[in-house]
N, C-alpha and C positions, 0 to 999 in steps of 0.2 A: 693311212693318213687320216687325221681327224678333221672334222667339219670346221673347227676353229682355224686350223692351219690353212685349209683351202680358202676360207673367207678372208684371212689376212693376206694371202697371196693376191687375191682378186682386188682387195682394197689397195694394195700396192700398185697393181696394174692400172686401177682406176686413177690413182694419183699421177702415175706416169702419163696416162692418156690426157688427163687434165692439163698437165704441164706442157706436153707436146702441142696440144691445140692452142694453149695460151701463147706459147712461143711463136707458133705459126701465125697467130693473129696479133703479133707484136706486143704481147703482155697486157692486152685489154681484156681483163677478167669478165667484164660485163658482156662483151661480145662472145667470149668463150662459152659462158653459161647459156647464152641465147642462140648459139650456133647449132644449126641442124646437123652438121657433121659431128659435133661433140655429142649430141643426143643420140644419133644413130650408133656411134661407137660405144657410148655408155650402155645403151640397150643391148648391143651385141655382147658386151662384157657380162652383163647380168644374165643373159641367156646362156653364154658359155660357162658361167659359174655353175649353173644347174646341170648342164651337160656333164661337166667334170664331177659334180656331186653324184650324178646318176651312174657314171662310169665307175666311181669308187664305192658305190652302194651306200651313199650317205643320204640323209634326209633332205629332200628338196624343199625349197622355199617358194610358196605360192606368191608371196609378195614380190620377190625378185623376178619370177617368171612373168607375172602380170605387168610389172613396171617395165621390164626389159622389152616385152612384146609391144607395149603401147609406145614407148620411146622409139624403138627401132622402126616399127611399121609407120607410125604417123610422121616421123621426120624423114623417113625414106621417101614418102609421098612428097614432102616439101622439096627434097633434093632432086627428085626425078622430074616433077612437074612445075616446080618453082612457085607453087601456091601454098600459102600457110593453111594449116588445118584449123578452121575457125572454132571447132569444138574441143580442141586438145586440152585447154585448161579445165573445162567442165568434165571431160572424160577422166582426167587425173583425179579430180575431186571425187567423182563417183567411185572410182576404183579404191581410193583411200578410205572413203566412208564404208564401203563394202568390207574392206579388210578389217577396219576397226570393229564393226558390228560382228563380223565373223569371229574375231578374237575374243570378244566378250561372250559370245554365245557358246564357245567351246571351252571356256574356263569355268572351273568351279570356285566361285568366290565364297569365302567365309565371312559371315556377318557376325559382329560382336554385339 
């Protein structure tokens, strides 16, 4: 199986997950995106995507591993203890910046 096929399957699972949570929350998409249940499920899907890639000996994605771990762990904390993680938006920004910088550092750009 190719990496693109695995990615497409998990995009489909993500959209199904989004729809299920939206139906559960009575079609309120704003509440769906902000729901800790949605975030934990999304994080679990991203981590499962890389477990599947690893089992199929495909290239893993640091982006989906990092994002999945942050979403699953931080929002599991919200679900278990009922308290919001105050630094979650900042943590996502830091992870995003690190990924962008890492992408630019590992690429050989040609200048004209």
